[in-house]
Steps between C-alpha positions, in 0.01 A plus 500: 500500500632469855280378779490668840701207641780572249508868591474457875616157618359395834720434797456165665540488875523155654327521841701208639822692422364801687439271797848345466674837494297655782533193722874462438554872570304480826618163629866580427478830685328348803725193515823693449404761757405230753824309438723806533307620806590176677849473348607862437866425439440255218720604212579341167871537439683383192865528584555852635176632341172542683217424258196706602155379404472801269757335272337159521167665422636682195647173372161326537317794338738475204490122464122479537381836367663477157318176405174655625560804282581315178298176513128463526269213571399262770768264618672395819831667410337841475302434818827413673651820356206698643569354845871576473427851379277566802760358739776709342294818497408453865863453600617798297229740616540401865874561504480807277296684764722365778818629333349843430336557838760353738875467546487148349596312814339172602350671807347771280314239300282449807402868525140605434598724209656202325204272573233749400695624201534145370135424575386811313716421196400134482136586572506767228637246253223256589244777459649607165488142374137461609404835345650398165294182510181684600554767235540231235179331615310830487629575148387159377147560627474827310612353166 
């Protein structure tokens, strides 16, 4: 006979990982925006290629998100992956809005639509992360 735990396994949310992801999302967005506000023509070029922070973000999401998706448990490597995932997601979401809503120039990065679009996307991701955690807490209280 199967127990309820066998039929419906519980999801484990690690609150410190929620904090790591939300803080790395927020701090990266604020720090990157502040840096590029003061130094708007800062570009990362590798040879003739301009590497936008969207690409750097996707690389970090890939490198850090895959271990988070396939491994479980409490350890520093997964905590580090959570930080890297938040940093990468922040970079990607910020530039994603910028590239959709503007002409993609360095000057356009400083426009309100770019700033607010990035803030809404990063803020929405923080909210989504917090809601997943809160939903999990509420489900545990009812079982």
